[in-house]
N, C-alpha and C positions, 0 to 999 in steps of 0.2 A: 503494500499500499504505499502510496506516495503523497504527502501531506503538502501542500503549499499555502501558506500564511500570508496575506500581504495586506496593506493598510492604506487608507483612503483618507487623507487629513489625519492622519495618526500616525507616531511611529511605532512600529510593533517592536517591542522591548523583548528581551529575552524572558523576562517572568510572562508577557502575555503569551508567547510563543509557547512556552512551556506549559501554560496552563490549558492551552487549546489543544494541545498533543495529549495531554493526560485526559481531558474529556472526550476526545475524538475516539480515542482507544475503546471507549465503552460502544461506539458503534461499531467499530471494526469485529470486536469481539463477538457480535449478533450475528454479523453475517459476513463469511469469508470470502465472498468474491467482490468485495469492494477494491477496486484497483486504482482510484485516483480521487483526492479530495481536493477542493480549491476553496479556501476560507477568504472571506474579505472584511475586513473590521474597517467601519466607517463612523466619523463621527462628525455630527452637523448640529452646529451650537449646544443644546443639551439632550439631544437625540444620538444615542449609542447603538449603532446598528452592525449585528453579526449576520453574515449571511454565508451559506455554504452549498455547492454543488457538488454531489458525491456519483460518481461514475461507479457504475454497478455492471454485472455481466448482463447485458441486454436492455441497458436502461440508463435514465439519468434522474436524481432525486436532488429537488432543490427545496431549501428550506431558510427562513431569516427570521431575527428576532429583534425587536427595538424595546430599549430601556434607558432609563437615566444613567446606569453604570454600566461599563462595558464587561465586567465578570459577570452580572446578571443576564446581559444579552448573549454571551456566551452559553451560559447555563439553560436559558431558554433555547437556544438554536440547538443545542445537543437533544434537549429533551425531544424537541420536534423531528430532529434527524431520526432519534432512535426509533420514535413511533412509525414514522413513515418507511425505514428501512426493514423495520419488524413486519409491517402490513405487506409488503413488497415480497419478502421472504416468505410470508403466510401464502400468498398468491400463489407463487412458483409452486410450493408444495401443494396446496388443495389442487390445482390443475392438473399436476401429475398423477396423485391419488385416484382423483375423478376418473382419468383416463384409463389407468389401470384397472379399475373395476368394470368399465363397460368393455375392457378388452381392446381398446384403441391404442394400438403401439406405434404410429407412424404417421 
């Protein structure tokens, strides 16, 4: 998994980068087919926005979160990503199980 963290109107410090990496590992643990994660941290006056695009096998998942604190925005982002990645994984597993029951293998 490759993680790219960039900032828009904010300097991405080592502590911010480390915080994002530690939180994003939670998403990667749930779904091992995550290949690339692009995370952008933005500051506009009092709005701190964290957004991420996750490339998974066969698709792309996007999420963002806006808070008054950057760390809270990152936490919200990771929660959304985690829910969406788990839902995507369940869809893949569900379709395969349904095809196996019907006998459709191709």
